TIVOPA-26377 format. One record per residue: residue number from 0; residue in three letters; chain; y, x negated, z of N, C-alpha, C in turn. Coordinates in steps of 0.05 Angstrom, whole numbers, m for minus. Example, Ala and Ser with C-alpha at 12.3 -4.5 7.8 and 13.67 -1.06 7.14 Angstrom:
<pts>
0, Ala, A, m114, m264, 156, m90, m246, 156, m66, m264, 156
1, Ser, A, m45, m257, 142, m21, m273, 143, 1, m258, 157
</pts>
This chain:
<pts>
0, Met, A, m85, 62, 355, m105, 80, 345, m93, 105, 335
1, Ser, A, m107, 120, 319, m97, 145, 308, m92, 166, 330
2, Lys, A, m70, 180, 327, m64, 201, 345, m79, 226, 336
3, Gln, A, m94, 238, 354, m109, 262, 346, m91, 286, 351
4, Ile, A, m87, 301, 329, m67, 323, 330, m82, 349, 323
5, Arg, A, m72, 370, 334, m83, 397, 329, m71, 408, 304
6, Leu, A, m89, 417, 286, m81, 430, 261, m95, 457, 258
7, Thr, A, m80, 479, 259, m92, 505, 257, m99, 512, 228
8, Ala, A, m120, 528, 225, m129, 535, 198, m143, 562, 198
9, Asn, A, m143, 575, 175, m158, 600, 171, m177, 597, 148
10, Arg, A, m198, 612, 149, m217, 612, 126, m203, 624, 102
11, Arg, A, m210, 613, 78, m198, 622, 53, m221, 631, 35
12, Thr, A, m219, 656, 25, m241, 667, 9, m235, 665, m21
13, Gly, A, m211, 670, m28, m204, 670, m56, m203, 642, m68
14, Thr, A, m210, 640, m93, m209, 614, m108, m195, 619, m134
15, Gly, A, m189, 597, m148, m175, 600, m173, m145, 597, m170
16, Arg, A, m132, 595, m193, m103, 590, m193, m87, 613, m180
17, Ser, A, m94, 638, m187, m78, 660, m176, m82, 662, m146
18, Ala, A, m106, 657, m136, m111, 658, m107, m96, 636, m92
19, Thr, A, m96, 612, m103, m82, 590, m89, m52, 594, m91
20, Thr, A, m42, 605, m113, m13, 611, m115, m5, 631, m93
21, Lys, A, m22, 651, m89, m16, 671, m69, m15, 658, m41
22, Val, A, m34, 640, m36, m34, 626, m10, m8, 611, m6
23, Arg, A, 1, 596, m26, 26, 581, m24, 50, 599, m20
24, Asp, A, 49, 622, m34, 72, 640, m32, 75, 652, m4
25, Thr, A, 54, 652, 12, 55, 663, 39, 59, 641, 60
26, Gly, A, 67, 617, 52, 74, 596, 71, 50, 579, 80
27, Phe, A, 28, 580, 65, 5, 563, 72, m1, 543, 50
28, Val, A, m18, 524, 56, m27, 504, 37, m58, 507, 34
29, Pro, A, m68, 510, 10, m97, 510, 7, m109, 484, 15
30, Ala, A, m133, 485, 28, m146, 461, 37, m176, 464, 35
31, Val, A, m190, 442, 36, m219, 442, 37, m228, 421, 57
32, Ile, A, m248, 428, 72, m259, 409, 92, m289, 404, 85
33, Tyr, A, m297, 379, 85, m324, 372, 77, m333, 347, 94
34, Gly, A, m359, 341, 91, m369, 317, 105, m390, 325, 125
35, Leu, A, m403, 304, 137, m424, 307, 157, m447, 325, 147
36, Gln, A, m453, 323, 121, m474, 337, 108, m472, 368, 111
37, Glu, A, m447, 377, 114, m442, 405, 115, m430, 415, 88
38, Ala, A, m435, 440, 81, m424, 450, 57, m393, 451, 59
39, Pro, A, m379, 444, 37, m350, 446, 38, m340, 474, 44
40, Ala, A, m319, 476, 59, m308, 502, 67, m279, 504, 58
41, Asn, A, m271, 526, 46, m244, 530, 37, m227, 541, 60
42, Leu, A, m204, 528, 64, m186, 535, 86, m157, 539, 76
43, Gln, A, m140, 549, 93, m112, 548, 88, m98, 540, 115
44, Val, A, m78, 523, 112, m64, 513, 136, m34, 518, 133
45, Pro, A, m20, 523, 155, 9, 528, 153, 24, 505, 141
46, Arg, A, 40, 511, 121, 55, 489, 107, 73, 475, 127
47, Arg, A, 87, 489, 144, 106, 476, 162, 91, 458, 181
48, Glu, A, 67, 466, 189, 52, 450, 209, 42, 424, 196
49, Ile, A, 31, 425, 172, 20, 401, 160, 43, 383, 151
50, Ser, A, 66, 395, 142, 89, 378, 134, 99, 362, 158
51, Ala, A, 100, 375, 182, 109, 361, 205, 91, 338, 213
52, Ile, A, 65, 342, 210, 45, 322, 217, 48, 298, 199
53, Leu, A, 50, 303, 173, 53, 281, 154, 79, 266, 156
54, Ala, A, 100, 281, 163, 127, 268, 166, 128, 248, 188
55, His, A, 112, 252, 209, 111, 234, 232, 89, 214, 231
56, Ala, A, 73, 214, 210, 50, 195, 208, 61, 168, 199
57, Ile, A, 50, 147, 212, 59, 120, 204, 43, 110, 180
58, Gly, A, 17, 114, 181, 0, 106, 159, m12, 130, 145
59, Glu, A, m31, 125, 127, m44, 146, 112, m67, 160, 128
60, Asn, A, m78, 146, 147, m100, 157, 162, m91, 173, 186
61, Val, A, m95, 199, 185, m87, 217, 207, m111, 232, 216
62, Leu, A, m118, 229, 242, m140, 243, 254, m130, 268, 266
63, Val, A, m142, 291, 258, m134, 317, 268, m158, 332, 279
64, Asp, A, m152, 350, 298, m172, 370, 306, m165, 395, 291
65, Val, A, m182, 401, 271, m178, 425, 255, m189, 449, 271
66, Val, A, m171, 466, 279, m178, 490, 295, m180, 514, 276
67, Ile, A, m204, 522, 270, m209, 543, 250, m212, 570, 265
68, Ala, A, m194, 588, 258, m196, 615, 270, m219, 631, 257
69, Glu, A, m237, 640, 274, m260, 656, 264, m256, 685, 271
70, Glu, A, m274, 701, 260, m273, 730, 266, m279, 735, 295
71, Gly, A, m265, 755, 306, m269, 762, 334, m253, 745, 353
72, Gly, A, m235, 728, 342, m218, 712, 359, m230, 685, 367
73, Ala, A, m254, 679, 358, m266, 654, 365, m254, 631, 349
74, Glu, A, m258, 606, 358, m247, 583, 344, m268, 562, 340
75, Thr, A, m268, 549, 318, m285, 526, 313, m267, 501, 310
76, Ile, A, m273, 481, 326, m257, 457, 325, m273, 434, 312
77, Lys, A, m261, 423, 291, m275, 401, 276, m256, 377, 274
78, Pro, A, m264, 355, 286, m248, 330, 282, m250, 322, 252
79, Ala, A, m227, 315, 240, m227, 308, 212, m204, 288, 206
80, Leu, A, m208, 273, 185, m187, 255, 175, m174, 269, 151
81, Ile, A, m148, 267, 150, m134, 276, 126, m140, 257, 104
82, Gln, A, m156, 265, 84, m167, 247, 64, m149, 244, 40
83, Glu, A, m138, 266, 31, m121, 266, 7, m101, 289, 8
84, Val, A, m76, 283, 0, m55, 303, m1, m44, 303, m29
85, Gln, A, m45, 327, m42, m34, 330, m69, m6, 341, m67
86, His, A, 13, 328, m81, 41, 336, m81, 49, 346, m108
87, His, A, 69, 363, m109, 81, 371, m134, 96, 347, m146
88, Pro, A, 92, 341, m172, 104, 317, m183, 134, 317, m184
89, Val, A, 147, 341, m183, 176, 343, m184, 188, 348, m157
90, Thr, A, 179, 369, m143, 191, 377, m118, 180, 362, m94
91, Gly, A, 156, 351, m97, 143, 337, m74, 129, 356, m55
92, Ala, A, 130, 382, m60, 117, 401, m42, 87, 396, m41
93, Ile, A, 75, 401, m17, 47, 397, m13, 32, 420, m27
94, Leu, A, 14, 412, m46, m1, 432, m61, m30, 436, m51
95, His, A, m42, 415, m40, m70, 418, m32, m77, 395, m12
96, Leu, A, m96, 401, 5, m103, 382, 26, m133, 379, 27
97, Asp, A, m143, 354, 28, m171, 348, 32, m175, 337, 60
98, Leu, A, m194, 349, 74, m201, 340, 101, m230, 331, 102
99, Arg, A, m235, 308, 115, m262, 297, 117, m271, 299, 146
100, Ser, A, m291, 315, 150, m302, 318, 178, m314, 292, 187
101, Val, A, m310, 285, 212, m321, 261, 223, m334, 267, 250
102, Ser, A, m353, 250, 258, m365, 252, 284, m351, 231, 302
103, Met, A, m343, 239, 325, m328, 221, 343, m346, 199, 354
104, Thr, A, m373, 202, 350, m391, 182, 360, m403, 164, 338
105, Glu, A, m394, 168, 313, m405, 152, 290, m383, 136, 278
106, Leu, A, m390, 111, 269, m371, 93, 257, m363, 104, 229
107, Ile, A, m337, 100, 223, m327, 107, 197, m313, 83, 185
108, Thr, A, m309, 83, 159, m294, 62, 145, m269, 74, 133
109, Ala, A, m247, 59, 133, m222, 69, 123, m205, 45, 115
110, Ser, A, m186, 49, 96, m168, 29, 88, m142, 32, 104
111, Ile, A, m134, 10, 117, m111, 11, 135, m89, m7, 124
112, Pro, A, m64, 2, 123, m42, m14, 113, m36, m38, 131
113, Val, A, m27, m60, 119, m20, m84, 134, 10, m89, 131
114, Glu, A, 24, m94, 154, 53, m98, 153, 61, m123, 168
115, Pro, A, 74, m143, 156, 83, m166, 170, 107, m159, 188
116, Ile, A, 109, m171, 211, 132, m167, 229, 144, m194, 236
117, Gly, A, 170, m195, 239, 184, m220, 246, 191, m235, 220
118, Glu, A, 206, m257, 224, 213, m274, 202, 201, m302, 206
119, Ser, A, 186, m311, 188, 171, m336, 192, 190, m360, 193
120, Asp, A, 181, m380, 207, 196, m405, 209, 201, m417, 182
121, Gly, A, 181, m417, 165, 183, m428, 138, 203, m414, 121
122, Val, A, 206, m388, 124, 225, m373, 109, 253, m376, 120
123, Lys, A, 255, m373, 147, 282, m374, 160, 295, m401, 159
124, Asn, A, 280, m422, 164, 292, m448, 167, 289, m467, 143
125, Phe, A, 270, m461, 125, 265, m479, 103, 266, m466, 76
126, Gly, A, 274, m441, 75, 278, m427, 49, 253, m420, 35
127, Gly, A, 230, m418, 49, 205, m411, 37, 203, m381, 30
128, Asn, A, 181, m373, 19, 177, m345, 11, 152, m334, 23
129, Leu, A, 154, m309, 33, 131, m296, 44, 117, m280, 22
130, Asp, A, 92, m287, 16, 77, m274, m4, 55, m257, 9
131, Gln, A, 56, m231, 6, 35, m213, 17, 15, m207, m6
132, Leu, A, m9, m218, m4, m29, m215, m25, m46, m189, m21
133, Leu, A, m48, m180, 3, m62, m155, 9, m44, m136, 25
134, His, A, m42, m112, 16, m26, m92, 30, m42, m73, 47
135, Glu, A, m68, m74, 44, m86, m58, 61, m113, m71, 62
136, Ile, A, m127, m67, 85, m154, m77, 87, m173, m55, 96
137, Glu, A, m198, m59, 91, m218, m39, 99, m230, m46, 126
138, Val, A, m231, m27, 144, m242, m32, 171, m263, m11, 177
139, Glu, A, m278, m17, 199, m299, 0, 209, m294, 4, 239
140, Cys, A, m296, 29, 248, m292, 35, 276, m299, 64, 282
141, Leu, A, m298, 71, 307, m301, 99, 314, m275, 113, 308
142, Pro, A, m275, 139, 302, m251, 154, 295, m228, 150, 316
143, Lys, A, m235, 150, 341, m215, 149, 362, m201, 122, 362
144, Asp, A, m213, 101, 350, m202, 74, 350, m187, 67, 324
145, Leu, A, m187, 86, 305, m176, 80, 279, m146, 75, 281
146, Pro, A, m136, 51, 273, m108, 46, 275, m93, 58, 251
147, Glu, A, m68, 65, 256, m51, 76, 234, m41, 53, 216
148, Ile, A, m36, 30, 228, m26, 7, 213, m33, m19, 228
149, Ile, A, m36, m41, 214, m42, m67, 226, m18, m85, 223
150, His, A, m6, m93, 245, 18, m110, 244, 9, m140, 246
151, Val, A, 22, m157, 231, 17, m185, 231, 42, m200, 238
152, Asp, A, 42, m214, 261, 65, m229, 270, 66, m256, 254
153, Val, A, 87, m259, 238, 89, m283, 220, 110, m303, 230
154, Thr, A, 122, m299, 253, 144, m315, 262, 137, m345, 264
155, Ala, A, 113, m352, 270, 106, m380, 274, 96, m393, 249
156, Leu, A, 95, m379, 227, 84, m391, 202, 103, m410, 189
157, Ala, A, 94, m434, 183, 110, m453, 168, 103, m453, 139
158, Ile, A, 117, m467, 122, 111, m469, 94, 83, m480, 91
159, Gly, A, 66, m467, 75, 39, m475, 71, 19, m461, 89
160, Asp, A, 29, m447, 110, 11, m433, 127, 3, m406, 115
161, Ser, A, m20, m396, 123, m29, m370, 113, m45, m355, 135
162, Val, A, m48, m329, 130, m64, m312, 148, m86, m300, 132
163, His, A, m111, m304, 141, m134, m293, 128, m144, m269, 143
164, Ile, A, m162, m253, 130, m172, m229, 143, m185, m237, 169
165, Gly, A, m200, m259, 170, m213, m267, 194, m194, m275, 217
166, Gly, A, m168, m280, 210, m149, m287, 230, m131, m264, 239
167, Leu, A, m136, m240, 229, m120, m217, 238, m128, m209, 266
168, Val, A, m108, m201, 281, m112, m191, 308, m116, m161, 306
169, Leu, A, m141, m151, 309, m147, m123, 306, m150, m110, 333
170, Pro, A, m144, m84, 335, m148, m70, 360, m177, m70, 369
171, Ala, A, m181, m66, 394, m209, m65, 405, m225, m44, 391
172, Gly, A, m250, m51, 384, m268, m32, 371, m265, m31, 341
173, Val, A, m246, m46, 330, m241, m45, 301, m250, m71, 288
174, Thr, A, m266, m69, 267, m277, m93, 253, m270, m91, 223
175, Ala, A, m261, m114, 213, m255, m115, 184, m282, m118, 169
176, Thr, A, m285, m104, 147, m310, m105, 132, m308, m123, 107
177, Met, A, m285, m135, 103, m281, m152, 79, m286, m181, 86
178, Asp, A, m287, m198, 65, m292, m226, 69, m270, m239, 86
179, Pro, A, m278, m251, 109, m257, m262, 127, m241, m284, 115
180, Glu, A, m249, m296, 93, m234, m318, 80, m212, m308, 61
181, Ile, A, m211, m282, 56, m191, m272, 38, m163, m275, 50
182, Thr, A, m144, m285, 35, m117, m289, 44, m102, m263, 44
183, Val, A, m88, m257, 65, m72, m233, 67, m42, m240, 63
184, Ile, A, m33, m260, 77, m5, m268, 76, m4, m299, 74
185, Met, A, 15, m309, 58, 19, m338, 58, 49, m344, 55
186, Ile, A, 57, m368, 65, 85, m376, 62, 85, m399, 42
187, Ser, A, 99, m394, 20, 100, m413, m1, 126, m428, m1
188, Ala, A, 127, m451, m14, 151, m468, m16, 172, m454, m32
189, Pro, A, 197, m462, m27, 219, m450, m43, 214, m453, m73
190, Arg, A, 222, m432, m87, 219, m434, m116, 245, m445, m128
191, Val, A, 243, m470, m137, 267, m484, m147, 269, m479, m177
192, Glu, A, 292, m468, m185, 296, m463, m213, 306, m489, m226
193, Val, A, 290, m498, m245, 297, m523, m259, 316, m516, m282
194, Ala, A, 341, m527, m280, 361, m521, m300, 353, m535, m326
195, Glu, A, 357, m522, m347, 351, m534, m373, 371, m555, m379
196, Thr, A, 362, m579, m384, 380, m601, m389, 389, m600, m418
197, Thr, A, 415, m604, m422, 426, m603, m449, 418, m628, m463
198, Ala, A, 406, m625, m485, 398, m649, m501, 422, m666, m507
199, Ala, A, 419, m692, m503, 441, m711, m509, 446, m711, m539
200, Ala, A, 471, m712, m545, 478, m712, m574, 467, m737, m587
201, Ala, A, 456, m734, m609, 445, m757, m623, 468, m776, m631
202, Pro, A, 464, m802, m628, 486, m821, m635, 492, m819, m665
203, Ala, A, 518, m821, m669, 526, m819, m697, 514, m842, m713
204, Ala, A, 507, m836, m738, 496, m857, m755, 517, m878, m761
205, Pro, A, 510, m903, m759, 530, m924, m764, 541, m922, m792
206, Glu, A, 567, m927, m793, 580, m925, m819, 570, m947, m837
207, Val, A, 564, m940, m860, 554, m959, m880, 578, m968, m897
208, Ile, A, 584, m993, m895, 607, m1003, m911, 596, m1015, m936
209, Lys, A, 603, m1004, m957, 593, m1014, m983, 610, m1037, m992
210, Glu, A, 596, m1057, m1002, 610, m1081, m1012, 626, m1074, m1037
211, Lys, A, 651, m1083, m1036, 668, m1076, m1059, 659, m1093, m1083
212, Lys, A, 656, m1080, m1104, 647, m1094, m1128, 671, m1108, m1141
213, Glu, A, 665, m1133, m1147, 686, m1149, m1161, 689, m1140, m1189
214, Pro, A, 713, m1141, m1200, 716, m1133, m1228, 700, m1150, m1246
215, Ala, A, 692, m1140, m1267, 675, m1156, m1286, 691, m1179, m1297
216, Ala, A, 677, m1201, m1300, 691, m1225, m1310, 703, m1219, m1338
217, Ala, A, 727, m1231, m1341, 740, m1226, m1367, 723, m1237, m1389
218, Glu, A, 725, m1224, m1411, 709, m1234, m1434, 719, m1261, m1443
219, Ala, A, 701, m1277, m1449, 709, m1304, m1458, 726, m1302, m1483
220, Lys, A, 746, m1318, m1482, 763, m1318, m1506, 747, m1327, m1529
221, Lys, A, 752, m1314, m1549, 740, m1322, m1573, 752, m1348, m1583
</pts>
């Protein structure tokens, strides 16, 4: 399940490019939190803090307790999923963060990455190929049960075997919302490269021996 982590935040009043640049220059990342039929709120979070959280995350879904510092020293705590992270295209620095508020008692849907583990019998012993047709699936669960990643043990799979969504072993409280017949992983037969056969040389045409012409009969003597 997702690890719930504390993420500190402050209210952000300024908007626009100059305001967000100033936020970044002071070691923070502009952010917005929305969801649960509440008006979106502009925040700023410490860059070092969010960078550390993302560096240790296994999957894309990270559940955090956003602790918002209010006036007078009060704090507002909102459980949220890190929904989207914008990075600088060259440096990779975090530019902006989207947070989606969630209720810990209401089901949510999310896309979870799928990762095969082990080496299948068909690949190891018979030269087959592991084909992963889906790299993530959509699931439904309570926020506290949301897995970071779904592992699929493929060690027993022989050539021709496959794993469908309905055959995935999901954590307790987690349900796949996609068609259970969809194939996630399959073991296919070895791909044999057929060498191009060199065309046999055409047999040489038989030699045609022309009949030697006899010299013309001598003219009859007069």
